[in-house]
ROGUMI-768364 format. One line per 8 residues: number of its first residue (from 0); for each residue x, y, z of N, C-alpha, C. Coordinates in Angstrom, 2 decimals. Layout:
<nutors>
NUM	X/Y/Z/X/Y/Z/X/Y/Z; ...
</nutors>
This chain:
<nutors>
0	8.88/26.57/-81.88/8.03/27.71/-82.11/8.17/28.67/-80.94; 8.38/29.91/-81.26/8.52/30.89/-80.22/7.17/31.48/-79.81; 7.22/32.28/-78.76/6.00/32.91/-78.23/5.38/33.86/-79.27; 6.22/34.64/-79.94/5.72/35.61/-80.93/5.05/34.89/-82.10; 5.58/33.74/-82.49/4.99/32.99/-83.60/3.60/32.47/-83.22; 3.44/31.98/-81.97/2.14/31.50/-81.52/1.11/32.63/-81.48; 1.54/33.79/-81.02/0.63/34.94/-80.95/0.22/35.35/-82.35; 1.16/35.40/-83.28/0.83/35.79/-84.66/-0.13/34.79/-85.29
8	0.09/33.48/-85.08/-0.82/32.48/-85.62/-2.21/32.61/-85.00; -2.27/32.84/-83.69/-3.57/32.97/-83.02/-4.32/34.19/-83.53; -3.64/35.30/-83.67/-4.30/36.51/-84.18/-4.79/36.31/-85.61; -3.99/35.63/-86.43/-4.39/35.38/-87.81/-5.69/34.59/-87.87; -5.78/33.48/-87.12/-6.98/32.64/-87.15/-8.17/33.35/-86.49; -7.90/34.20/-85.50/-8.98/34.96/-84.88/-9.57/35.96/-85.88; -8.73/36.63/-86.64/-9.21/37.57/-87.66/-9.98/36.83/-88.74; -9.51/35.64/-89.14/-10.23/34.84/-90.13/-11.62/34.45/-89.59
16	-11.69/34.05/-88.32/-12.96/33.67/-87.70/-13.92/34.86/-87.68; -13.45/36.02/-87.27/-14.33/37.20/-87.23/-14.80/37.60/-88.63; -13.96/37.45/-89.63/-14.36/37.77/-91.00/-15.46/36.83/-91.48; -15.32/35.54/-91.19/-16.36/34.59/-91.57/-17.66/34.86/-90.81; -17.56/35.21/-89.55/-18.75/35.54/-88.77/-19.47/36.75/-89.35; -18.71/37.76/-89.74/-19.30/38.95/-90.35/-19.95/38.61/-91.69; -19.32/37.77/-92.49/-19.89/37.38/-93.78/-21.19/36.62/-93.58; -21.25/35.72/-92.58/-22.49/34.98/-92.33/-23.61/35.92/-91.88
24	-23.28/36.88/-91.06/-24.29/37.84/-90.59/-24.83/38.65/-91.76; -23.95/39.16/-92.61/-24.40/39.95/-93.76/-25.23/39.11/-94.72; -24.85/37.86/-94.92/-25.63/36.96/-95.78/-27.04/36.76/-95.21; -27.15/36.58/-93.89/-28.46/36.38/-93.27/-29.32/37.64/-93.40; -28.72/38.80/-93.30/-29.48/40.04/-93.41/-29.96/40.25/-94.84; -29.13/39.92/-95.82/-29.50/40.14/-97.22/-30.55/39.13/-97.67; -30.44/37.88/-97.23/-31.31/36.82/-97.72/-32.69/36.84/-97.05; -32.78/37.30/-95.81/-34.05/37.29/-95.08/-35.04/38.25/-95.73
32	-36.24/37.76/-96.08/-37.23/38.67/-96.67/-37.73/39.68/-95.64; -38.08/40.88/-96.07/-38.47/41.93/-95.13/-39.73/41.59/-94.34; -40.72/40.93/-94.94/-41.95/40.65/-94.20/-41.76/39.58/-93.14; -40.76/38.74/-93.28/-40.54/37.71/-92.27/-40.05/38.33/-90.96; -39.39/39.45/-91.05/-38.88/40.09/-89.85/-39.98/40.78/-89.05; -41.11/41.11/-89.69/-42.16/41.84/-88.99/-43.28/40.93/-88.51; -43.27/39.67/-88.90/-44.34/38.77/-88.47/-44.17/38.40/-87.00; -45.29/38.18/-86.38/-45.29/37.78/-84.98/-46.08/36.48/-84.85
40	-45.70/35.65/-83.90/-46.42/34.39/-83.71/-47.75/34.63/-83.01; -47.90/35.76/-82.35/-49.14/36.08/-81.65/-49.80/37.29/-82.29; -51.11/37.29/-82.27/-51.84/38.44/-82.78/-51.72/39.58/-81.77; -51.56/40.81/-82.23/-51.47/41.93/-81.28/-52.81/42.17/-80.61; -52.78/42.57/-79.38/-54.00/42.87/-78.64/-54.62/44.16/-79.20; -55.94/44.16/-79.37/-56.61/45.34/-79.90/-56.64/46.46/-78.87; -56.98/46.15/-77.64/-56.99/47.14/-76.57/-55.96/46.71/-75.53; -54.84/47.41/-75.49/-53.86/47.04/-74.46/-54.42/47.36/-73.08
48	-54.10/46.57/-72.09/-54.64/46.84/-70.75/-54.09/48.17/-70.22; -54.99/48.92/-69.61/-54.60/50.20/-69.05/-54.08/50.00/-67.64; -52.95/50.62/-67.39/-52.41/50.53/-66.04/-53.09/51.58/-65.16; -53.42/51.22/-63.94/-54.04/52.23/-63.06/-53.02/53.30/-62.71; -53.53/54.49/-62.45/-52.65/55.58/-62.06/-52.07/55.29/-60.68; -50.80/55.63/-60.47/-50.23/55.40/-59.15/-50.90/56.33/-58.13; -50.97/55.91/-56.90/-51.61/56.77/-55.89/-50.81/58.06/-55.71; -51.55/59.13/-55.49/-50.91/60.42/-55.29/-50.28/60.48/-53.91
56	-49.02/60.84/-53.88/-48.39/61.00/-52.56/-48.67/62.42/-52.08; -48.41/62.67/-50.85/-48.70/64.00/-50.31/-47.74/65.05/-50.83; -46.67/64.61/-51.51/-45.68/65.55/-52.03/-45.95/65.93/-53.48; -46.90/65.29/-54.13/-47.17/65.56/-55.55/-48.41/66.44/-55.69; -48.34/67.32/-56.63/-49.50/68.12/-56.96/-50.39/67.33/-57.89; -51.70/67.62/-57.93/-52.59/66.87/-58.83/-52.23/67.05/-60.29; -51.72/68.20/-60.70/-51.44/68.44/-62.11/-50.07/68.00/-62.56; -49.18/67.68/-61.67/-47.83/67.33/-62.08/-47.14/66.46/-61.04
64	-45.93/66.12/-61.35/-45.18/65.24/-60.45/-44.00/65.96/-59.83; -44.09/67.28/-59.73/-43.00/68.01/-59.10/-43.28/68.14/-57.60; -42.26/68.00/-56.78/-42.49/68.21/-55.36/-42.77/69.69/-55.08; -43.50/69.98/-54.02/-43.78/71.39/-53.73/-42.51/72.14/-53.35; -42.56/73.44/-53.54/-41.41/74.26/-53.17/-41.27/74.32/-51.65; -40.07/74.48/-51.15/-39.92/74.63/-49.70/-40.53/75.96/-49.26; -40.99/76.03/-48.02/-41.60/77.28/-47.56/-40.58/78.41/-47.57; -41.05/79.59/-47.98/-40.17/80.75/-48.04/-40.37/81.60/-46.79
72	-39.29/82.23/-46.37/-39.35/83.10/-45.20/-40.15/84.35/-45.56; -40.89/84.92/-44.60/-41.63/86.16/-44.91/-40.64/87.28/-45.23; -41.05/88.26/-46.02/-40.13/89.34/-46.37/-39.75/90.14/-45.12; -38.51/90.55/-45.08/-38.02/91.31/-43.92/-38.59/92.72/-43.95; -38.90/93.24/-42.77/-39.42/94.61/-42.68/-38.25/95.57/-42.75; -38.41/96.67/-43.47/-37.31/97.63/-43.54/-37.12/98.33/-42.20; -35.89/98.70/-41.90/-35.58/99.36/-40.63/-36.14/100.78/-40.62; -36.18/101.40/-41.77/-36.69/102.77/-41.88/-38.01/102.69/-42.65
80	-39.07/103.35/-42.14/-40.33/103.30/-42.88/-40.17/103.95/-44.26; -40.84/103.38/-45.22/-40.74/103.89/-46.58/-41.41/105.25/-46.68; -40.80/106.14/-47.44/-41.38/107.46/-47.64/-42.27/107.44/-48.87; -43.40/108.07/-48.74/-44.32/108.20/-49.87/-44.13/109.58/-50.47; -44.35/109.68/-51.77/-44.20/111.01/-52.36/-45.22/111.99/-51.79; -44.75/113.17/-51.45/-45.64/114.22/-50.95/-45.78/114.24/-49.44; -45.11/113.34/-48.71/-45.19/113.36/-47.25/-43.86/113.84/-46.70; -43.92/114.65/-45.63/-42.67/115.12/-45.04/-41.94/113.98/-44.32
88	-40.63/114.04/-44.24/-39.89/113.00/-43.53/-40.23/113.00/-42.04; -40.27/111.83/-41.45/-40.59/111.70/-40.02/-39.30/111.67/-39.22; -39.36/112.32/-38.07/-38.19/112.31/-37.19/-38.39/111.28/-36.10; -37.34/110.64/-35.76/-37.41/109.66/-34.68/-37.13/110.36/-33.37; -37.84/109.96/-32.32/-37.60/110.62/-31.02/-36.29/110.20/-30.41
</nutors>
């Protein structure tokens, strides 16, 4: 028996195995009644326990969980004073 023959035989039996596995899975899905899948061995709790809120860190705002914005630089002062309508231009000494 050559190497290619062994590989072909192995692949054939592997495909047969996967086909049988798929058929068993489909049979189990079709045969299982729908209510059996939703039953639970334990009764559900009427009031689930409430988890306490995590402590607020100094970086969180009370209304949300976004970190605060970084501080912004103050606006730069213009080199030339702004002119208002109706005022004559000022001369620099």
